[in-house]
C-alpha positions as CSV (number, residue, x, y, z in Angstrom):
1,X,85.6,38.0,68.9
2,X,86.0,36.7,72.5
3,X,85.5,33.1,73.5
4,X,85.2,31.3,76.8
5,X,86.5,27.7,76.5
6,X,84.9,24.8,78.3
7,X,86.8,23.8,81.5
8,X,89.7,21.5,80.7
9,X,90.2,18.2,82.6
10,X,93.2,18.5,85.0
11,X,95.5,16.1,86.8
12,X,94.8,15.7,90.5
13,X,97.2,17.9,92.4
14,X,96.4,16.3,95.8
15,X,94.7,19.4,97.2
16,X,90.9,19.4,98.1
17,X,88.5,19.4,95.1
18,X,84.9,19.2,96.3
19,X,82.4,17.3,94.2
20,X,79.9,19.1,92.0
21,X,77.3,18.0,89.4
22,X,78.0,18.6,85.8
23,X,75.5,21.5,85.9
24,X,78.1,23.4,88.0
25,X,80.1,23.9,84.8
26,X,77.1,25.7,83.3
27,X,77.0,28.0,86.2
28,X,80.8,28.7,85.9
29,X,80.4,29.5,82.2
30,X,77.8,32.2,82.9
31,X,80.1,33.8,85.4
32,X,82.9,33.8,82.9
33,X,80.8,35.2,80.1
34,X,79.5,38.1,82.2
35,X,82.9,38.8,83.6
36,X,84.4,39.1,80.1
37,X,81.7,41.5,78.9
38,X,82.0,43.5,82.2
39,X,85.8,44.0,81.8
40,X,85.7,44.8,78.1
41,X,83.1,47.5,78.5
42,X,84.2,49.0,81.8
43,X,88.0,48.9,81.3
44,X,88.3,52.4,79.8
45,X,85.6,53.9,82.0
46,X,86.9,52.9,85.5
47,X,90.3,53.2,87.0
48,X,90.2,49.9,88.9
49,X,88.1,46.7,88.3
50,X,87.7,44.3,91.2
51,X,86.3,40.7,91.2
52,X,84.9,39.2,94.4
53,X,83.9,35.6,95.0
54,X,82.7,35.2,98.6
55,X,81.9,31.4,98.6
56,X,85.0,30.6,96.6
57,X,85.7,27.0,97.5
58,X,89.1,25.5,96.8
59,X,89.5,26.6,93.2
60,X,89.0,23.2,91.7
61,X,86.0,20.8,91.6
62,X,85.6,17.1,90.9
63,X,82.7,16.3,88.6
64,X,80.5,13.8,90.3
65,X,80.3,10.3,88.7
66,X,83.4,10.9,86.6
67,X,87.2,11.2,87.1
68,X,87.3,14.7,85.8
69,X,88.9,17.5,87.9
70,X,88.3,21.0,86.6
71,X,89.0,24.6,87.7
72,X,86.1,26.2,89.5
73,X,85.1,29.9,89.3
74,X,88.1,31.5,91.1
75,X,90.7,29.9,88.8
76,X,88.5,30.2,85.7
77,X,88.2,33.9,86.2
78,X,91.9,34.3,87.0
79,X,92.7,32.4,83.8
80,X,90.7,34.7,81.5
81,X,92.6,36.9,79.0
82,X,90.4,39.8,80.2
83,X,91.9,40.6,83.6
84,X,90.6,42.4,86.7
85,X,93.0,44.6,88.6
86,X,92.4,42.7,91.9
87,X,90.7,39.5,92.9
88,X,89.2,39.0,96.4
89,X,88.2,35.5,97.5
90,X,86.5,34.4,100.7
91,X,86.0,30.8,101.8
92,X,84.5,29.5,105.0
93,X,86.3,26.1,105.1
94,X,89.9,26.5,106.2
95,X,91.2,23.5,104.1
96,X,89.6,24.9,101.0
97,X,90.9,28.4,101.6
98,X,94.4,27.1,102.1
99,X,94.1,25.0,98.8
100,X,92.8,28.1,97.0
101,X,95.7,30.2,98.2
102,X,98.2,27.6,97.1
103,X,96.6,27.2,93.6
104,X,96.4,31.0,93.1
105,X,100.1,31.4,94.0
106,X,101.2,28.4,91.9
107,X,99.1,29.0,88.8
108,X,98.6,32.8,88.7
109,X,101.5,34.5,90.5
110,X,101.1,37.5,88.2
111,X,97.6,38.3,89.4
112,X,96.9,40.4,92.5
113,X,94.9,38.1,94.7
114,X,93.7,38.1,98.3
115,X,92.3,35.0,99.9
116,X,90.3,35.6,103.1
117,X,89.5,32.5,105.2
118,X,86.2,32.6,107.1
119,X,82.6,33.5,106.9
120,X,82.0,36.4,104.5
121,X,79.0,37.5,106.5
122,X,81.3,38.1,109.5
123,X,84.3,39.4,107.6
124,X,82.5,41.9,105.3
125,X,84.5,44.9,106.7
126,X,87.7,43.0,106.1
127,X,86.6,42.2,102.5
128,X,85.8,45.8,101.8
129,X,89.1,47.0,103.3
130,X,90.9,44.9,100.7
131,X,89.3,46.8,97.9
132,X,91.1,49.8,96.5
133,X,89.7,52.9,98.1
134,X,87.9,55.2,95.6
135,X,88.8,58.8,95.4
136,X,88.6,62.0,93.4
137,X,90.9,60.6,90.8
138,X,90.2,56.9,91.2
139,X,86.9,55.2,90.2
140,X,86.6,51.6,91.5
141,X,84.0,49.1,90.1
142,X,83.4,45.6,91.4
143,X,81.7,42.5,90.2
144,X,80.7,40.1,93.0
145,X,79.8,36.5,92.6
146,X,77.7,35.0,95.5
147,X,77.4,31.3,95.3
148,X,75.9,30.0,98.6
149,X,75.1,26.3,99.0
150,X,72.1,27.1,101.1
151,X,70.1,30.3,101.9
152,X,71.5,30.2,105.5
153,X,75.0,30.8,104.1
154,X,74.2,34.3,102.8
155,X,72.9,37.2,104.9
156,X,71.5,40.2,103.2
157,X,73.3,42.7,105.3
158,X,76.5,41.5,103.6
159,X,75.1,42.7,100.3
160,X,73.9,45.9,101.9
161,X,77.5,46.6,103.0
162,X,79.1,45.8,99.7
163,X,76.5,47.8,97.8
164,X,77.9,50.9,99.3
165,X,80.6,50.6,96.7
166,X,79.8,50.5,92.9
167,X,79.1,46.8,92.5
168,X,77.3,44.3,90.2
169,X,76.1,41.1,91.9
170,X,75.6,37.7,90.3
171,X,73.7,35.7,92.9
172,X,72.9,32.0,93.1
173,X,69.5,31.8,94.7
174,X,69.0,28.2,96.2
175,X,65.3,28.5,95.3
176,X,64.6,24.8,94.6
177,X,67.3,22.6,96.1
178,X,66.9,24.5,99.4
179,X,63.8,26.8,99.6
180,X,61.2,24.5,98.1
181,X,62.5,21.4,99.8
182,X,62.6,23.1,103.2
183,X,59.6,25.4,103.1
184,X,57.9,23.6,106.0
185,X,60.9,24.5,108.2
186,X,61.5,28.1,106.9
187,X,57.9,29.2,107.5
188,X,58.1,28.5,111.2
189,X,58.2,31.8,113.1
190,X,61.4,31.0,115.0
191,X,63.3,30.1,111.8
192,X,65.3,33.1,110.6
193,X,66.9,31.6,107.5
194,X,64.7,33.5,105.0
195,X,64.6,36.6,107.1
196,X,68.4,36.8,106.9
197,X,68.6,35.8,103.2
198,X,66.1,38.3,101.8
199,X,66.7,41.0,104.5
200,X,63.0,41.3,105.4
201,X,61.5,39.8,108.5
202,X,58.0,40.6,107.3
203,X,58.1,38.2,104.3
204,X,55.7,35.7,105.9
205,X,52.7,38.0,105.7
206,X,53.3,38.5,101.9
207,X,53.8,34.8,101.4
208,X,50.5,33.9,103.1
209,X,48.8,36.2,100.6
210,X,50.6,35.1,97.5
211,X,50.5,31.3,98.1
212,X,46.7,31.5,97.8
213,X,47.1,32.4,94.2
214,X,49.1,29.2,93.6
215,X,52.5,30.7,93.5
216,X,55.4,28.3,94.4
217,X,57.7,29.1,97.4
218,X,60.6,28.9,94.9
219,X,59.1,31.7,92.8
220,X,58.3,33.7,95.9
221,X,61.9,33.6,97.2
222,X,63.4,34.8,93.9
223,X,60.9,37.6,93.8
224,X,61.3,38.6,97.4
225,X,65.1,38.7,97.0
226,X,64.6,40.9,93.9
227,X,62.4,43.3,95.9
228,X,65.1,43.7,98.5
229,X,67.8,44.3,95.8
230,X,65.5,46.9,94.2
231,X,65.3,48.6,97.6
232,X,69.1,49.1,97.3
233,X,68.7,50.7,93.9
234,X,69.3,47.6,91.8
235,X,67.3,46.7,88.7
236,X,65.1,43.7,89.6
237,X,65.3,41.3,86.7
238,X,62.5,39.1,88.0
239,X,61.9,35.5,87.3
240,X,62.0,36.0,83.5
241,X,65.7,37.0,83.4
242,X,67.0,34.7,86.2
243,X,68.5,31.5,84.8
244,X,67.1,28.2,86.1
245,X,69.9,25.6,86.5
246,X,68.6,22.0,86.4
247,X,70.2,18.6,87.2
248,X,71.4,16.6,84.3
249,X,70.1,13.2,85.4
250,X,66.4,14.0,86.2
251,X,66.2,17.5,84.9
252,X,65.1,18.7,88.3
253,X,65.2,22.4,89.1
254,X,68.1,23.3,91.5
255,X,68.7,27.0,91.7
256,X,68.5,30.3,89.8
257,X,71.2,32.6,88.8
258,X,70.2,36.3,88.9
259,X,72.2,39.4,87.9
260,X,71.7,42.6,89.8
261,X,73.1,45.9,88.5
262,X,72.2,49.5,89.0
263,X,72.9,50.2,85.3
264,X,70.9,49.1,82.2
265,X,74.2,47.9,80.7
266,X,74.3,45.1,83.3
267,X,71.0,43.8,82.1
268,X,72.2,44.0,78.5
269,X,75.4,42.0,79.4
270,X,73.3,39.4,81.2
271,X,71.1,38.9,78.1
272,X,74.3,38.5,76.0
273,X,75.6,36.0,78.6
274,X,72.4,33.9,78.3
275,X,72.4,34.2,74.5
276,X,75.9,32.7,74.2
277,X,75.7,30.1,77.0
278,X,76.4,27.2,74.6
279,X,79.8,25.9,75.5
280,X,80.8,25.7,71.8
281,X,79.8,29.3,71.0
282,X,81.8,32.5,71.1
283,X,80.4,35.9,71.5
284,X,81.1,39.3,70.0
285,X,81.3,42.6,71.8
């Protein structure tokens, strides 16, 4: 039996801790659950397991409207009993990257961690260079969490480059809080946000056809992203398997979490993750 405990409230350590809604903890729990299943199943099949978080933040978050400070995804994954062989974090804001580096060294000096400050879309080659090189006697498998605040923060070529290695991706798709709200901007011919996010500059012609049937822009973005992932050899989970994360106050849709793997085991793990997403539940594997 393995369990993933709810994040504990922490004392303020004086380092940056960006605010998040309480729904952010739900997102972090899904990341932890999948990571635990990933490690337990793959540990004896691969020589090296790598965790990547390319919008890593500062390592801690402050829950909006409360005094609670909790560990965010990088430190939560580092603190799991199931360990990766290496952790690679990338963060665009220099102050957050510095805080994350300090917290990793302070709280998890026994883990092999690399923190890369800067834009992951620009530093993709550097990120890949930090991964152990696979060889005849060394099989390397990665699990990459992509948590962009807006679509403009993630460029599909970054995924294309990382997918040249054996890699599962858990992607936050800002389908409601960004795509739906800003559709009027994104459909403009000169706006390249969606082009870059889904990796397909021809998406507008497909959208013009599909919106006639009553499809929402939110649904379209999730499906278009899945089509692009399928083009890289990944199983497209579709809308059905993507998790909708909603705000607590008004139950408004915010974004979707979607898992992309080239192996059916990934789909199985994701279903298990969703099944045991209750913070009080454990799961067996």
